[in-house]
A tleap script that builds the chain and sets N, CA, C and O, in Angstrom:
source leaprc.protein.ff14SB
mol = sequence {
  NMET PHE PRO LYS LYS PHE SER GLN PRO ILE
  PHE LEU ILE ILE MET SER PHE GLY MET SER
  ILE ILE MET SER CYS VAL VAL THR LEU VAL
  ASN THR GLY PHE ASN ASP GLY PHE PHE ASP
  ARG TYR PHE ASN ALA PHE THR PHE ALA PHE
  PRO VAL ALA ILE VAL ALA ALA PHE ILE MET
  GLY PRO ILE ALA LYS ILE VAL VAL SER LYS
  ILE VAL THR LYS CASN
}
set mol.1.N position { 0.867 -1.206 0.107 }
set mol.1.CA position { 0.003 -0.197 0.293 }
set mol.1.C position { 0.900 1.288 0.219 }
set mol.1.O position { 1.968 1.455 0.808 }
set mol.2.N position { 0.233 2.290 -0.617 }
set mol.2.CA position { 1.252 3.615 -0.497 }
set mol.2.C position { 0.303 4.398 0.654 }
set mol.2.O position { -0.757 4.104 1.207 }
set mol.3.N position { 1.189 5.503 0.731 }
set mol.3.CA position { 1.197 6.336 1.760 }
set mol.3.C position { -0.389 7.333 1.011 }
set mol.3.O position { -0.871 7.182 -0.112 }
set mol.4.N position { -0.764 8.108 1.900 }
set mol.4.CA position { -2.424 8.736 1.573 }
set mol.4.C position { -1.318 10.021 0.711 }
set mol.4.O position { -1.869 10.307 -0.352 }
set mol.5.N position { -0.223 10.675 0.852 }
set mol.5.CA position { 0.171 11.513 -0.033 }
set mol.5.C position { 0.432 11.370 -1.338 }
set mol.5.O position { 0.834 12.322 -2.008 }
set mol.6.N position { 0.195 9.934 -1.940 }
set mol.6.CA position { 0.540 9.833 -2.686 }
set mol.6.C position { -0.372 9.865 -3.601 }
set mol.6.O position { -0.070 10.028 -4.783 }
set mol.7.N position { -1.944 9.675 -3.083 }
set mol.7.CA position { -3.353 9.595 -3.684 }
set mol.7.C position { -3.608 10.039 -4.711 }
set mol.7.O position { -4.232 9.449 -5.592 }
set mol.8.N position { -3.090 11.348 -4.780 }
set mol.8.CA position { -3.217 12.177 -6.924 }
set mol.8.C position { -2.533 11.673 -7.300 }
set mol.8.O position { -2.786 10.926 -8.245 }
set mol.9.N position { -1.143 11.793 -6.737 }
set mol.9.CA position { -0.199 11.242 -8.161 }
set mol.9.C position { -0.716 9.579 -9.253 }
set mol.9.O position { -0.439 9.140 -10.369 }
set mol.10.N position { -1.404 9.239 -8.307 }
set mol.10.CA position { -1.382 7.384 -7.827 }
set mol.10.C position { -2.963 7.412 -8.814 }
set mol.10.O position { -3.066 6.669 -9.790 }
set mol.11.N position { -4.197 8.425 -8.372 }
set mol.11.CA position { -4.775 8.678 -9.132 }
set mol.11.C position { -5.300 8.903 -10.806 }
set mol.11.O position { -5.962 8.214 -11.581 }
set mol.12.N position { -4.649 10.195 -10.891 }
set mol.12.CA position { -4.007 10.465 -12.113 }
set mol.12.C position { -3.283 9.524 -13.280 }
set mol.12.O position { -3.630 9.551 -14.461 }
set mol.13.N position { -2.282 8.737 -12.782 }
set mol.13.CA position { -1.606 7.549 -13.401 }
set mol.13.C position { -2.740 6.424 -13.843 }
set mol.13.O position { -2.663 5.798 -14.900 }
set mol.14.N position { -3.650 6.285 -13.014 }
set mol.14.CA position { -4.793 5.528 -12.890 }
set mol.14.C position { -5.651 5.711 -14.260 }
set mol.14.O position { -5.839 4.946 -15.207 }
set mol.15.N position { -6.186 7.301 -13.930 }
set mol.15.CA position { -7.249 7.280 -14.675 }
set mol.15.C position { -6.286 7.503 -16.139 }
set mol.15.O position { -6.934 7.262 -17.157 }
set mol.16.N position { -4.715 7.963 -16.394 }
set mol.16.CA position { -4.366 8.178 -17.538 }
set mol.16.C position { -4.556 6.964 -18.513 }
set mol.16.O position { -5.025 6.914 -19.650 }
set mol.17.N position { -4.071 6.068 -17.742 }
set mol.17.CA position { -3.957 4.607 -18.445 }
set mol.17.C position { -5.750 3.827 -18.758 }
set mol.17.O position { -6.136 2.931 -19.510 }
set mol.18.N position { -6.552 4.842 -17.615 }
set mol.18.CA position { -7.320 3.899 -18.621 }
set mol.18.C position { -8.584 4.692 -19.681 }
set mol.18.O position { -9.546 4.166 -20.241 }
set mol.19.N position { -7.999 6.556 -19.676 }
set mol.19.CA position { -8.535 7.065 -20.958 }
set mol.19.C position { -7.517 6.673 -21.893 }
set mol.19.O position { -8.077 6.480 -22.972 }
set mol.20.N position { -6.362 6.480 -21.976 }
set mol.20.CA position { -5.574 6.039 -23.195 }
set mol.20.C position { -5.908 4.765 -23.869 }
set mol.20.O position { -5.722 4.670 -25.082 }
set mol.21.N position { -6.552 3.432 -22.943 }
set mol.21.CA position { -6.902 2.219 -23.342 }
set mol.21.C position { -8.121 2.777 -24.082 }
set mol.21.O position { -8.240 2.555 -25.287 }
set mol.22.N position { -9.055 3.510 -23.393 }
set mol.22.CA position { -10.426 3.596 -24.226 }
set mol.22.C position { -10.265 4.553 -25.687 }
set mol.22.O position { -10.697 4.197 -26.784 }
set mol.23.N position { -9.559 5.806 -25.413 }
set mol.23.CA position { -9.165 6.943 -26.380 }
set mol.23.C position { -8.035 6.100 -27.404 }
set mol.23.O position { -8.028 6.693 -28.482 }
set mol.24.N position { -7.301 5.191 -27.424 }
set mol.24.CA position { -6.581 4.918 -28.434 }
set mol.24.C position { -7.548 3.755 -29.425 }
set mol.24.O position { -7.368 3.357 -30.576 }
set mol.25.N position { -8.641 3.431 -28.393 }
set mol.25.CA position { -8.911 1.883 -28.993 }
set mol.25.C position { -9.892 2.673 -29.644 }
set mol.25.O position { -9.902 2.581 -30.872 }
set mol.26.N position { -10.573 3.292 -29.208 }
set mol.26.CA position { -11.511 3.860 -30.408 }
set mol.26.C position { -11.133 4.789 -31.495 }
set mol.26.O position { -11.725 4.531 -32.542 }
set mol.27.N position { -10.330 5.784 -31.555 }
set mol.27.CA position { -9.197 6.703 -32.772 }
set mol.27.C position { -8.638 5.704 -33.253 }
set mol.27.O position { -8.582 6.055 -34.432 }
set mol.28.N position { -8.157 4.664 -33.213 }
set mol.28.CA position { -7.457 3.452 -33.829 }
set mol.28.C position { -8.673 2.592 -34.712 }
set mol.28.O position { -8.630 2.285 -35.904 }
set mol.29.N position { -9.744 2.318 -33.738 }
set mol.29.CA position { -11.095 1.935 -35.120 }
set mol.29.C position { -11.516 2.876 -35.644 }
set mol.29.O position { -11.323 2.646 -36.838 }
set mol.30.N position { -11.978 3.818 -35.558 }
set mol.30.CA position { -12.705 4.876 -36.029 }
set mol.30.C position { -11.540 4.816 -37.725 }
set mol.30.O position { -11.655 4.256 -38.815 }
set mol.31.N position { -10.516 5.718 -37.092 }
set mol.31.CA position { -9.521 5.648 -38.172 }
set mol.31.C position { -9.531 4.228 -39.240 }
set mol.31.O position { -10.138 4.139 -40.307 }
set mol.32.N position { -8.714 3.242 -38.623 }
set mol.32.CA position { -7.979 2.114 -39.781 }
set mol.32.C position { -9.139 1.288 -39.845 }
set mol.32.O position { -9.185 0.586 -40.855 }
set mol.33.N position { -10.573 1.122 -38.638 }
set mol.33.CA position { -11.877 -0.116 -38.953 }
set mol.33.C position { -11.046 -1.099 -38.028 }
set mol.33.O position { -10.052 -0.777 -37.377 }
set mol.34.N position { -11.630 -2.357 -38.087 }
set mol.34.CA position { -11.093 -3.511 -37.377 }
set mol.34.C position { -11.281 -4.588 -38.412 }
set mol.34.O position { -12.294 -5.272 -38.565 }
set mol.35.N position { -10.029 -4.649 -39.181 }
set mol.35.CA position { -9.426 -5.685 -39.567 }
set mol.35.C position { -8.009 -6.162 -39.242 }
set mol.35.O position { -7.566 -6.100 -38.095 }
set mol.36.N position { -7.219 -6.697 -40.405 }
set mol.36.CA position { -5.620 -7.570 -39.696 }
set mol.36.C position { -5.126 -6.243 -39.855 }
set mol.36.O position { -5.164 -5.344 -40.695 }
set mol.37.N position { -4.450 -6.553 -38.266 }
set mol.37.CA position { -3.084 -5.735 -38.082 }
set mol.37.C position { -3.948 -4.697 -36.734 }
set mol.37.O position { -3.297 -3.986 -35.967 }
set mol.38.N position { -5.562 -4.821 -36.677 }
set mol.38.CA position { -5.833 -3.666 -35.384 }
set mol.38.C position { -5.174 -3.739 -34.219 }
set mol.38.O position { -4.771 -2.729 -33.642 }
set mol.39.N position { -5.014 -4.875 -33.795 }
set mol.39.CA position { -4.292 -4.736 -32.096 }
set mol.39.C position { -3.082 -4.594 -32.305 }
set mol.39.O position { -2.603 -3.898 -31.409 }
set mol.40.N position { -1.921 -5.077 -33.454 }
set mol.40.CA position { -1.103 -4.195 -33.483 }
set mol.40.C position { -0.790 -2.494 -33.462 }
set mol.40.O position { -0.031 -1.877 -32.714 }
set mol.41.N position { -1.749 -1.933 -34.671 }
set mol.41.CA position { -2.115 -0.641 -34.831 }
set mol.41.C position { -2.632 -0.282 -33.842 }
set mol.41.O position { -2.224 0.847 -33.573 }
set mol.42.N position { -3.856 -0.908 -32.599 }
set mol.42.CA position { -4.142 -0.005 -31.082 }
set mol.42.C position { -3.021 -0.519 -30.319 }
set mol.42.O position { -3.202 0.072 -29.254 }
set mol.43.N position { -2.120 -1.133 -30.178 }
set mol.43.CA position { -0.605 -1.523 -28.891 }
set mol.43.C position { 0.009 0.083 -29.480 }
set mol.43.O position { 0.222 0.897 -28.582 }
set mol.44.N position { 0.234 0.454 -30.641 }
set mol.44.CA position { 1.592 1.034 -31.184 }
set mol.44.C position { 0.582 2.491 -30.418 }
set mol.44.O position { 1.146 3.094 -29.505 }
set mol.45.N position { -0.799 2.950 -30.823 }
set mol.45.CA position { -0.993 3.757 -30.666 }
set mol.45.C position { -1.467 4.391 -28.909 }
set mol.45.O position { -1.653 5.524 -28.465 }
set mol.46.N position { -1.507 3.389 -28.465 }
set mol.46.CA position { -1.900 3.326 -26.786 }
set mol.46.C position { -0.169 3.292 -26.128 }
set mol.46.O position { -0.052 3.764 -24.997 }
set mol.47.N position { 0.983 2.812 -26.737 }
set mol.47.CA position { 2.078 2.986 -26.273 }
set mol.47.C position { 2.540 4.616 -26.803 }
set mol.47.O position { 3.018 5.157 -25.806 }
set mol.48.N position { 2.553 4.996 -27.268 }
set mol.48.CA position { 2.138 6.298 -27.545 }
set mol.48.C position { 1.770 7.085 -26.724 }
set mol.48.O position { 2.537 7.882 -26.183 }
set mol.49.N position { 0.170 6.982 -26.415 }
set mol.49.CA position { -1.316 7.951 -25.919 }
set mol.49.C position { -0.720 7.969 -24.467 }
set mol.49.O position { -0.461 9.075 -23.992 }
set mol.50.N position { -0.503 6.960 -23.796 }
set mol.50.CA position { -0.605 6.636 -22.567 }
set mol.50.C position { 0.425 7.476 -21.594 }
set mol.50.O position { 0.110 7.696 -20.424 }
set mol.51.N position { 1.991 8.047 -22.288 }
set mol.51.CA position { 2.682 8.922 -21.891 }
set mol.51.C position { 2.628 10.434 -21.828 }
set mol.51.O position { 3.067 11.219 -20.988 }
set mol.52.N position { 1.831 10.650 -23.184 }
set mol.52.CA position { 1.114 11.875 -23.524 }
set mol.52.C position { 0.024 12.362 -22.622 }
set mol.52.O position { -0.086 13.551 -22.324 }
set mol.53.N position { -1.035 11.129 -22.055 }
set mol.53.CA position { -1.597 11.265 -21.270 }
set mol.53.C position { -0.994 11.821 -19.437 }
set mol.53.O position { -1.302 12.661 -18.592 }
set mol.54.N position { -0.297 11.042 -19.569 }
set mol.54.CA position { 0.192 10.942 -17.822 }
set mol.54.C position { 0.767 12.745 -17.968 }
set mol.54.O position { 0.472 13.589 -17.122 }
set mol.55.N position { 1.367 12.951 -18.849 }
set mol.55.CA position { 1.925 14.392 -18.966 }
set mol.55.C position { 0.707 15.511 -18.993 }
set mol.55.O position { 0.886 16.490 -18.269 }
set mol.56.N position { -0.216 15.469 -19.573 }
set mol.56.CA position { -1.423 16.072 -19.780 }
set mol.56.C position { -2.032 15.714 -18.368 }
set mol.56.O position { -1.890 16.602 -17.526 }
set mol.57.N position { -2.540 14.822 -18.052 }
set mol.57.CA position { -3.030 14.526 -16.391 }
set mol.57.C position { -2.363 15.453 -15.611 }
set mol.57.O position { -3.187 16.273 -15.204 }
set mol.58.N position { -1.357 15.674 -15.255 }
set mol.58.CA position { -0.334 16.088 -14.302 }
set mol.58.C position { -0.344 17.697 -14.549 }
set mol.58.O position { -0.126 18.626 -13.771 }
set mol.59.N position { -0.625 17.674 -15.695 }
set mol.59.CA position { -1.057 19.395 -15.987 }
set mol.59.C position { -2.148 19.978 -15.636 }
set mol.59.O position { -2.118 21.054 -15.038 }
set mol.60.N position { -3.059 19.481 -15.891 }
set mol.60.CA position { -4.327 19.941 -16.004 }
set mol.60.C position { -4.385 19.200 -14.698 }
set mol.60.O position { -3.987 19.881 -13.753 }
set mol.61.N position { -4.782 17.968 -14.396 }
set mol.61.CA position { -5.147 18.116 -13.315 }
set mol.61.C position { -5.307 19.629 -11.903 }
set mol.61.O position { -6.356 19.917 -11.327 }
set mol.62.N position { -4.066 20.258 -11.711 }
set mol.62.CA position { -4.485 21.377 -10.674 }
set mol.62.C position { -5.475 22.133 -11.375 }
set mol.62.O position { -6.474 22.719 -10.958 }
set mol.63.N position { -4.996 22.003 -12.529 }
set mol.63.CA position { -5.684 23.629 -13.331 }
set mol.63.C position { -7.383 23.101 -13.309 }
set mol.63.O position { -8.194 24.018 -13.174 }
set mol.64.N position { -7.819 22.002 -13.405 }
set mol.64.CA position { -9.130 21.811 -13.309 }
set mol.64.C position { -9.498 22.211 -12.165 }
set mol.64.O position { -10.363 23.077 -12.033 }
set mol.65.N position { -8.723 21.473 -10.887 }
set mol.65.CA position { -9.349 21.422 -9.768 }
set mol.65.C position { -9.612 23.034 -9.455 }
set mol.65.O position { -10.510 23.440 -8.717 }
set mol.66.N position { -8.812 23.738 -10.043 }
set mol.66.CA position { -8.855 25.524 -9.757 }
set mol.66.C position { -9.919 25.974 -10.498 }
set mol.66.O position { -10.171 27.033 -9.924 }
set mol.67.N position { -10.664 25.875 -11.341 }
set mol.67.CA position { -11.672 26.099 -12.248 }
set mol.67.C position { -12.706 25.960 -11.908 }
set mol.67.O position { -13.627 26.776 -11.889 }
set mol.68.N position { -12.656 23.998 -11.331 }
set mol.68.CA position { -14.078 23.576 -10.553 }
set mol.68.C position { -14.505 24.598 -9.224 }
set mol.68.O position { -15.692 24.836 -8.998 }
set mol.69.N position { -13.541 25.099 -8.483 }
set mol.69.CA position { -13.800 25.297 -7.526 }
set mol.69.C position { -14.221 26.795 -7.153 }
set mol.69.O position { -14.648 27.214 -6.077 }
set mol.70.N position { -14.020 27.368 -8.150 }
set mol.70.CA position { -14.496 28.642 -8.818 }
set mol.70.C position { -15.876 28.638 -9.660 }
set mol.70.O position { -16.479 29.705 -9.775 }
set mol.71.N position { -16.264 27.750 -10.105 }
set mol.71.CA position { -17.756 27.610 -10.202 }
set mol.71.C position { -18.764 26.758 -9.428 }
set mol.71.O position { -19.988 26.877 -9.374 }
set mol.72.N position { -17.945 25.861 -8.837 }
set mol.72.CA position { -18.544 25.443 -7.957 }
set mol.72.C position { -19.100 26.108 -6.293 }
set mol.72.O position { -18.360 26.433 -5.364 }
set mol.73.N position { -20.782 26.166 -6.336 }
set mol.73.CA position { -20.811 26.721 -4.969 }
set mol.73.C position { -20.543 26.263 -3.555 }
set mol.73.O position { -20.727 25.067 -3.328 }
set mol.74.N position { -20.097 27.114 -2.481 }
set mol.74.CA position { -19.900 26.169 -1.517 }
set mol.74.C position { -21.245 26.126 -0.903 }
set mol.74.O position { -22.135 26.935 -1.169 }
set mol.75.N position { -21.379 24.889 0.147 }
set mol.75.CA position { -22.584 25.045 1.051 }
set mol.75.C position { -22.746 25.154 2.325 }
set mol.75.O position { -23.877 25.271 2.795 }
savepdb mol mol.pdb
quit
């Protein structure tokens, strides 16, 4: 188990992983169709998308928190 202080980075990595799986699959399917070599193309797309998604999540995560805190009312 990890200490609580690592919960935000772990969350961002897991979320990036899941989103990369889904997005790279959908984009590969839409662009090339489901035919011979689909899984090779999908794996190549995923191996590129996952690191990009991690960087994007670490950049956008704090920004999104700020934006959400400004547009959500406090009870």
